C-alpha positions in Angstrom: -0.1 0.0 0.0 2.7 2.4 0.9 4.5 1.8 -2.5 1.3 2.6 -4.2 0.8 5.8 -2.3 4.3 6.9 -3.1 4.0 6.1 -6.8 0.7 8.1 -7.0 2.6 11.4 -6.8 5.3 12.5 -9.2 8.0 13.9 -6.9 11.7 14.7 -6.2 13.6 13.5 -3.2 16.9 14.7 -1.9 18.6 12.8 1.0 19.4 14.6 4.2 23.1 15.9 4.6 23.3 15.2 8.3 22.3 12.6 10.8 18.9 13.4 12.6 18.1 16.0 10.1 14.5 17.3 9.5 12.7 16.2 6.3 11.0 19.1 4.6 7.8 18.2 2.7 7.8 20.9 0.0 4.3 21.8 -1.3 4.3 24.2 -4.3 1.8 26.9 -5.1 -0.8 27.0 -8.0 1.1 26.5 -11.3 4.2 25.1 -9.8 5.7 21.6 -9.6 8.0 19.2 -7.8 11.0 21.4 -8.6 9.7 24.8 -7.6 10.5 24.8 -3.8 13.8 22.8 -3.8 15.8 26.0 -3.7 13.5 27.3 -0.9 14.0 24.2 1.1 17.7 24.4 0.8 17.6 28.1 1.9 15.4 27.2 5.0 17.6 24.2 6.0 20.8 23.2 4.2 21.0 19.9 5.9 17.4 18.7 5.6 16.1 15.9 3.4 13.8 17.3 0.8 10.5 15.5 -0.3 8.8 17.5 -3.0 5.6 16.1 -4.6 3.6 17.6 -7.4 -0.1 18.4 -7.1 -2.4 16.1 -9.0 -5.1 18.6 -10.0 -4.9 20.4 -13.4 -6.6 23.8 -13.5 -6.3 24.9 -17.0 -2.8 23.7 -17.3 -1.8 24.8 -13.8 -0.9 22.2 -11.1 -2.9 22.4 -7.9 -3.3 20.3 -4.8 -7.1 20.4 -4.9 -10.1 22.0 -6.9 -11.6 25.2 -6.2 -15.0 26.6 -7.3 -13.7 30.2 -7.6 -10.9 32.4 -6.4 -10.7 31.7 -2.6 -13.7 29.3 -2.7 -12.5 25.7 -2.1 -14.2 22.5 -3.2 -14.3 21.0 0.4 -15.0 17.5 -0.6 -12.0 17.4 -3.1 -9.8 19.2 -0.7 -10.6 16.4 2.1 -9.9 13.6 -0.4 -6.8 15.0 -1.8 -5.4 15.9 1.8 -5.9 12.3 2.8 -4.2 11.2 -0.3 -1.2 13.5 0.4 -1.0 12.1 4.0 -0.8 8.6 2.7 2.0 9.8 0.4 3.9 11.3 3.1 3.6 8.2 5.4 4.6 5.9 2.5 7.5 8.1 1.6 8.8 8.2 5.0 8.9 4.3 5.0 10.2 4.1 1.4 13.1 6.5 2.0 13.7 5.4 5.6 13.0 8.9 7.1 12.2 9.5 10.6 8.4 10.3 10.5 8.7 12.3 13.7 10.9 14.9 12.0 8.5 15.7 9.0 8.0 19.4 8.6 5.7 20.7 5.8 6.8 23.9 3.9 4.0 25.3 1.7 3.5 28.4 -0.3 -0.2 29.6 -1.2 -2.2 26.5 -2.4 0.6 24.3 -1.0 0.4 26.1 2.3 -3.5 25.6 2.3 -3.2 21.8 1.9 -0.3 21.8 4.5 -2.7 23.4 6.9 -5.4 20.8 6.0 -2.9 18.1 6.7 -2.4 19.6 10.2 -6.0 19.8 11.0 -7.1 16.4 9.5 -3.9 14.3 10.4 -2.7 16.1 13.6 0.0 13.2 14.3 1.5 13.4 10.7 3.7 16.5 11.0 6.3 17.8 13.7 5.9 21.3 12.2 4.9 23.5 9.4 6.1 26.6 7.7 3.3 28.4 5.9 3.7 31.2 3.5 0.5 33.1 2.3 -2.0 30.4 3.8 -5.7 30.5 4.2 -7.9 28.6 6.6 -8.8 25.7 4.3 -11.6 24.2 6.5 -14.6 26.1 7.9 -15.2 23.4 10.6 -12.0 21.4 11.1 -11.8 18.3 13.3 -11.0 18.6 16.9 -7.6 17.0 16.6 -4.8 17.5 19.3 -1.9 19.5 17.9 0.0 19.7 21.2 3.8 19.6 20.5 3.3 20.8 16.9 5.0 24.1 15.9 3.6 26.2 13.1 5.3 29.3 11.5 2.9 31.5 9.5 4.1 34.3 7.3 1.4 36.5 6.0 1.1 39.9 4.0 -1.0 42.7 5.3 -2.0 43.6 1.7 -2.2 40.1 0.3 -5.5 40.2 -2.0 -5.5 36.3 -2.5 -4.9 35.2 1.2 -6.2 38.3 3.1 -4.9 38.9 6.6 -8.2 37.7 8.2 -7.6 34.4 6.7 -4.2 34.0 8.3 -5.7 35.0 11.7 -8.4 32.5 11.4 -6.0 29.7 10.6 -3.8 30.8 13.5 -6.9 30.7 15.9 -7.9 27.2 14.6 -4.3 25.9 15.1 -3.9 27.4 18.6 -7.3 26.2 19.6 -6.1 22.7 19.0 -2.9 23.1 21.0 -0.3 24.0 18.3 2.4 26.5 19.1 1.8 29.3 16.4 4.2 32.1 15.4 2.3 34.4 13.0 4.6 37.0 11.4 3.5 39.8 9.2 5.1 41.6 6.3 3.7 44.7 4.4 3.6 43.1 1.0 1.2 40.9 -0.9 0.9 37.3 -2.1 4.5 36.2 -2.1 7.5 35.1 0.1 9.3 38.2 1.1 13.1 38.3 2.2 12.2 39.3 5.7 9.7 36.4 6.1 12.2 33.9 4.7 14.7 35.0 7.1 12.3 34.8 10.0 11.2 31.3 8.9 14.8 30.1 8.6 15.6 31.3 12.2 12.5 29.7 13.6 13.2 26.4 11.7 16.8 26.5 13.1 15.3 26.7 16.7 13.1 23.8 15.9 16.0 21.7 14.6 18.1 22.3 17.6 15.2 21.4 19.9 14.5 18.2 18.0 18.2 17.1 18.2 18.4 17.6 22.0 14.7 16.7 23.3 12.6 13.7 22.6 9.8 14.4 20.0 6.2 13.8 20.7 
């Protein structure tokens, strides 16, 4: 079953460059592919293993993780099904590549950040942490999972027209309400990854890496 789950997603894998390294599950934005966030992954953590799948939804030639009915209006049924498929891929890939599943960190931008948030909310024991750029709250009524011990870094733009500030605030509230340790950092820009946000995420991830190498993981 795990082999089928891994084969279901076209993906790239780069082994870790150090023992006890994190694994970054890289989730691209709309129109991206499995190559898009490799450079970002290396910038965030030069020692981590990189696992970068491609979204399976084709929206007029653009790769996405799940269908939407309009800009900012998600197909919830499809989102749930695709989230569960991605969770199976991540679990299978950890076994296939002999990765420590307790050191799996999702890194997502835009549509990729949205499905990473859905992974947190639907599969609360899958991820150790997540770094989300320009994310929205993907589920109106997410399940009441326990995210204690899970860290989440959110980078959001005050003038983002696609993922407006109230969406980042709602997502942060949902995650905190389920026990996650959330750090929400704002930048003045729009829908993108800004230099300051990248530096903040890198520093945050460095602290997480240090903590996971010295303390037992949940």
